[in-house]
C-alpha positions in Angstrom: 14.8 17.3 8.6 11.2 17.1 7.3 12.3 16.4 3.7 14.5 13.5 4.9 11.7 12.2 7.0 9.3 12.4 4.1 11.7 10.6 1.8 12.1 7.8 4.3 8.4 7.5 4.8 7.8 7.4 1.0 10.5 4.6 0.6 8.9 2.6 3.5 5.4 3.0 1.9 6.6 1.1 -1.2 7.8 -1.8 1.0 4.6 -1.7 3.0 2.5 -2.1 -0.1 4.2 -5.5 -0.8 3.5 -7.0 2.6 1.0 -9.8 2.9 -1.8 -10.0 5.4 0.0 -12.6 7.6 3.2 -10.4 7.7 1.1 -7.4 8.7 -0.9 -9.2 11.3 2.1 -10.8 12.9 3.8 -7.5 13.1 0.8 -5.8 14.7 0.6 -8.6 17.3 4.2 -8.0 18.1 3.6 -4.3 18.5 0.7 -5.1 20.9 3.0 -7.4 22.9 5.8 -4.8 23.0 3.4 -2.0 24.2 2.1 -4.2 27.0 5.6 -5.2 28.0 6.7 -1.5 28.1 3.5 -0.1 29.6 5.1 1.1 32.8 7.8 3.1 30.9 5.2 4.6 28.6 2.8 5.6 31.4 5.8 7.2 33.2 6.4 9.3 30.1 2.7 10.2 30.1 2.9 11.2 33.8 5.5 13.8 32.8 3.0 15.2 30.1 0.2 15.2 32.7 2.3 17.2 35.2 3.4 19.7 32.5 -0.2 20.1 31.4 -1.4 20.7 35.0 1.3 23.3 35.4 0.0 25.0 32.3 -3.6 25.0 33.7 -5.0 22.5 31.2 -8.7 22.0 31.6 -10.1 18.9 33.2 -11.6 17.6 29.9 -8.4 18.0 28.0 -6.4 16.3 30.8 -8.8 13.4 30.5 -7.9 13.2 26.8 -4.2 13.2 27.5 -4.1 10.7 30.4 -3.0 7.1 29.8 -4.4 4.8 32.5 -3.7 1.1 32.8 -7.2 0.4 31.5 -6.9 2.8 28.6 -3.5 1.2 27.8 -5.1 -2.3 27.8 -7.9 -0.9 25.5 -5.2 0.5 23.1 -3.5 -2.9 22.9 -6.9 -4.6 22.4 -7.7 -2.2 19.6 -4.6 -3.4 17.8 -5.7 -7.0 18.2 -9.1 -6.1 16.9 -7.5 -4.6 13.8 -5.6 -7.8 13.3 -8.9 -9.7 13.3 -10.4 -7.5 10.6 -10.4 -8.5 7.0 -7.5 -7.0 5.0 -9.0 -4.8 2.3 -5.8 -4.5 0.3 -5.8 -6.5 -2.9 -9.5 -6.9 -3.1 -10.7 -6.8 -6.7 -13.9 -4.7 -6.7 -15.0 -5.5 -10.3 -13.8 -7.2 -13.5 -15.6 -6.7 -16.8 -14.8 -7.7 -20.3 -14.9 -5.1 -23.0 -16.1 -5.9 -26.6 -12.4 -5.8 -27.7 -11.5 -8.6 -25.2 -9.8 -6.3 -22.6 -10.5 -7.3 -19.0 -10.8 -4.1 -17.0 -10.9 -4.4 -13.2 -10.6 -2.2 -10.1 -8.4 -3.2 -7.2 -8.1 -1.8 -3.7 -4.6 -0.5 -2.9 -2.9 1.6 -0.1 -3.0 5.4 -0.3 0.8 5.6 0.3 2.0 8.0 3.1 -0.6 9.4 5.5 0.1 12.3 7.7 -1.8 12.9 11.0 -1.7 16.2 12.9 -3.4 15.8 16.3 -3.6 17.2 19.8 -3.5 15.8 23.3 -4.5 12.2 22.5 -1.6 9.7 22.8 -4.0 6.8 21.9 -4.3 8.4 18.4 -0.6 7.5 17.9 -1.3 3.8 18.2 -4.7 3.8 16.5 -3.3 5.7 13.5 -0.3 3.4 13.2 -2.3 0.2 13.4 -4.9 1.2 10.8 -2.3 2.6 8.4 -0.1 -0.4 8.8 -2.9 -2.9 8.2 -3.8 -1.0 5.0 -0.1 -1.0 3.8 0.4 2.7 4.4 3.3 4.5 6.1 2.3 7.1 8.6 4.0 10.4 9.7 2.7 11.7 13.0 2.8 15.2 14.4 1.3 15.3 17.8 1.0 18.4 20.1 3.5 19.5 22.6 1.2 18.4 25.4 1.7 14.7 24.7 5.2 14.8 23.2 6.8 12.6 25.9 4.0 10.0 25.6 4.3 10.0 21.8 8.1 9.6 21.7 7.8 6.6 24.1 5.1 5.0 22.1 6.8 5.4 18.7 10.1 4.1 20.1 8.4 0.9 21.2 6.5 0.5 18.0 9.7 0.9 15.9 11.5 -1.7 18.1 8.7 -4.2 17.4 8.9 -3.6 13.7 12.6 -4.1 13.7 12.1 -7.4 15.5 9.8 -8.4 12.6 12.4 -7.3 10.0 10.1 -4.5 8.8 11.2 -1.0 7.9 10.8 1.0 11.1 10.1 4.1 8.9 6.6 2.7 8.5 6.0 5.1 11.4 7.7 8.4 12.0 7.0 11.1 14.6 7.9 14.7 14.1 9.4 15.5 17.5 9.7 19.2 16.9 6.4 20.7 18.2 7.0 24.2 16.8 4.0 25.5 14.9 6.2 26.6 12.0 7.4 23.0 11.6 3.7 21.9 11.5 3.0 24.4 8.7 6.0 23.1 6.7 4.7 19.6 7.2 1.4 20.7 5.6 3.3 21.6 2.4 5.1 18.2 2.1 2.9 17.1 -0.7 5.8 15.6 -2.6 6.0 12.9 0.0 2.7 12.9 1.9 -0.3 11.6 0.0 -3.1 12.5 2.5 -3.3 14.7 5.6 -5.8 14.1 8.4 -6.1 16.6 11.3 -7.6 15.5 14.6 -8.3 18.1 17.3 -10.1 21.3 18.0 -11.7 23.7 15.6 -8.6 25.9 15.5 -6.3 23.1 14.5 -8.6 21.7 11.8 -9.2 25.2 10.3 -5.5 25.8 10.2 -4.8 22.5 8.3 -7.7 23.0 5.9 -6.6 26.5 5.0 -2.8 26.0 4.8 -2.2 22.5 3.5 -1.1 21.8 0.0 -1.7 18.1 0.6 -5.2 16.6 0.2 -7.0 16.8 3.5 -9.8 14.8 5.1 -11.5 17.1 7.6 -12.3 15.5 10.9 -14.7 18.0 12.3 -15.6 19.3 15.8 -18.6 17.9 17.5 -21.5 20.1 18.3 -23.7 17.0 18.7 -27.5 17.3 19.3 -30.1 15.2 21.1 -33.7 16.0 20.1 -36.3 15.0 22.7 -39.3 14.5 20.5 -42.9 14.9 21.8 -43.2 11.1 21.6 -40.0 10.5 23.6 -39.9 7.9 26.4 -38.2 9.9 29.2 -37.1 6.7 30.9 -34.8 6.3 27.9 -34.1 10.0 27.4 -32.5 10.9 30.7 -29.9 8.1 30.8 -29.1 8.7 27.2 -28.6 12.5 27.7 -26.5 11.8 30.9 -24.3 9.4 29.0 -23.9 11.5 25.9 -23.1 14.6 27.8 -21.2 13.5 31.0 -19.5 10.2 30.4 -16.5 12.0 28.9 -16.5 15.7 28.5 -13.5 16.2 26.2 -14.6 14.0 23.2 -16.1 15.1 19.9 -19.0 12.7 20.2 -20.3 14.2 23.5 -23.7 15.9 23.3 -23.4 19.7 23.5 -26.9 20.7 22.5 -30.4 19.7 23.5 -33.5 20.3 21.4 -36.9 19.7 23.1 -40.4 19.6 21.6 -42.7 22.1 23.3 -45.4 19.4 23.9 -43.1 17.5 26.2 -40.9 20.3 27.4 -42.9 21.2 30.6 -42.4 17.6 31.8 -39.0 16.8 30.4 -37.0 19.9 31.0 -37.2 20.0 34.8 -36.3 16.3 34.9 -33.3 16.9 32.6 -32.3 20.1 34.4 -32.3 18.3 37.8 -30.3 15.4 36.4 -27.7 17.7 34.9 -27.6 20.0 37.8 -27.0 17.1 40.2 -23.9 16.5 38.1 -22.8 20.1 38.1 -23.7 20.7 34.5 -25.1 24.1 33.5 -27.9 24.5 30.9 -27.9 27.6 28.7 -31.4 27.8 27.2 -33.6 30.0 25.0 -36.4 32.1 26.5 -38.9 29.2 26.5 -36.5 26.9 28.3 -35.7 29.6 30.9 -39.4 30.1 31.6 -40.0 26.4 32.2 -37.1 25.9 34.6 -35.5 28.7 36.6 -32.1 27.0 36.9 -31.5 27.4 33.2 -29.2 30.3 32.2 -30.2 32.5 29.2 -28.3 31.4 26.1 -26.7 33.6 23.5 -26.8 32.9 19.8 -23.2 31.6 20.1 -24.1 29.0 22.7 -26.2 27.1 20.2 -23.1 26.7 17.9 -20.5 25.9 20.6 -18.6 22.7 21.3 -18.1 23.2 25.0 -16.0 20.2 26.0 -17.1 21.2 29.5 -20.1 20.7 31.9 -22.3 23.1 29.9 -25.0 22.3 27.4 -27.4 24.4 25.3 -31.1 23.8 25.2 -33.7 25.0 22.6 -37.5 24.5 22.8 -39.1 24.0 19.4 -42.7 24.2 18.2 -42.5 21.4 15.7 -40.4 18.5 14.4 -39.5 20.5 11.3 -38.2 23.3 13.4 -36.0 20.9 15.4 -34.5 19.5 12.1 -33.9 23.0 10.8 -32.3 24.1 14.1 -30.0 21.0 14.2 -29.0 21.3 10.5 -28.2 25.0 11.0 -26.0 24.7 14.1 -24.6 21.2 13.7 -21.0 20.5 12.8 -22.2 17.5 10.8 -20.9 15.0 13.4 -23.5 13.1 15.3 -27.2 13.7 16.2 -29.8 11.7 18.0 -33.6 11.6 18.4 -35.4 10.2 21.4 -38.8 9.0 20.1 -41.3 6.2 20.1 -42.8 7.4 16.9 -41.5 5.3 13.9 -42.4 8.0 11.3 -40.5 10.7 13.1 -37.5 8.4 13.7 -37.4 7.7 9.9 -37.8 11.4 9.0 -35.0 12.3 11.4 -32.7 9.7 9.8 -33.5 11.0 6.4 -33.4 14.7 7.0 -30.5 15.3 9.4 -27.4 16.1 7.4 -24.7 14.6 9.7 -22.2 11.7 9.4 -24.0 9.7 12.1 -27.6 9.9 13.0 -29.1 7.9 15.9 -32.6 6.8 17.1 -32.9 6.2 20.9 -29.1 5.9 21.5 -26.2 8.0 22.8 -24.0 9.9 20.4 -21.1 8.5 22.3 -21.2 5.4 20.1 -19.7 7.4 17.1 -16.3 5.7 17.5 -14.4 3.3 15.3 -14.0 0.8 18.2 -17.8 0.8 18.8 -18.5 0.5 15.1 -16.4 -2.7 14.9 -13.5 -1.1 13.1 -11.0 -2.0 15.8 -9.9 1.6 16.0 -10.4 4.8 14.0 -8.2 7.3 12.2 -10.7 10.0 12.9 -14.3 10.9 12.3 -14.8 12.6 9.0 -17.5 15.3 8.8 -16.9 16.0 5.1 -18.6 14.1 2.3 -15.9 13.2 -0.2 -14.0 9.9 0.0 -14.9 9.1 3.7 -17.6 10.2 6.1 -18.1 9.2 9.8 -15.7 7.0 11.7 -12.8 6.1 9.4 -11.6 2.6 9.5 -9.6 0.5 7.1 -11.5 1.1 4.0 -11.2 4.9 4.4 -7.4 4.5 4.2 -7.4 2.8 0.8 -7.6 3.9 -2.8 -8.2 2.0 -6.0 -6.4 1.4 -9.2 -7.5 -0.1 -12.5 -5.9 -3.3 -13.7 -6.3 -4.2 -17.3 -5.6 -7.7 -18.9 -5.0 -7.7 -22.6 -4.1 -10.3 -25.3 -2.2 -8.1 -27.8 -4.9 -5.4 -28.3 -4.0 -2.1 -29.9 -6.2 0.9 -30.3 -7.2 1.7 -33.9 
């Protein structure tokens, strides 16, 4: 089954690479219309997944990832329309230079081919991944988790119907409906047909893909994201930023999981932060210095400082200096998103320069690390590695290049 699916996807990718921008945009608009028209059917399928997840005692944060509300559905459709509005990168000639022998050698942006996505309880990824891959002329093979299988089947069914209506090969998108883990491992070895594999999910899933795949992988890392409250912080900015970054949505990779607070502001800042978080039922696990400042803070273990909680828990570390804060963050960070709250320009610039993460903020919430927020329309994932793509991955991250050479009869002596 998998080999047949891979063959169909590879065939579709060759057709996809020949589509013009207008054809792709019209098809994406058709998909958006079809999804809106079938919203009730898809949300009913999602309700089945939600009920099954509750029966399996899924956590509140993961249930939030899984749920498709009417508003989220509208956001998904709007994401497709935003992708339509973006400039098509395919076909762009990046350079063209003439060699002394008269050869014109250029570099042109092209699709990657077939992209595989392995992801967990996020049905919105199904549509985001399709729209970005489609716009860049790539076919996509999806393998979602068992938790969202009914939602994904419904979504892919509607997308395929829209493609057929546009006279486009429906194998531009395929879903592996068998959610057995052994099938997932076989998928990771389908390098004859899949050109790139992108995992989206928890640390366990990503580790499994990185260690088992024979296909090139872009690692979308987990998010132990930090906020550093500098000694020059404006607390009127710090408190709402921390509340937003930690509590707006618990189950997302760009949520803040760790606080770092300079000792010169900790006596004032920590009690205010602790009360705000406590009022929202969020527990702080802090080091010895943090516990001495506020009695509501629970003693942290070493493991706490490295944990992506995805829950109403956050770690806190009091540091003696700016340099200690940077060292602590770089040591425990997963390379995702970090922020500094400061009114000191020099410290802001040093933080931007010295923190080794994909996205680094000054006086803003880490929750903005998102393809939609960055103006990409949607995202295929947030890469925490350094090769090919880093940070939110939009259209450009799903392209490759090839050299094009114009001659006039030249031969090599």
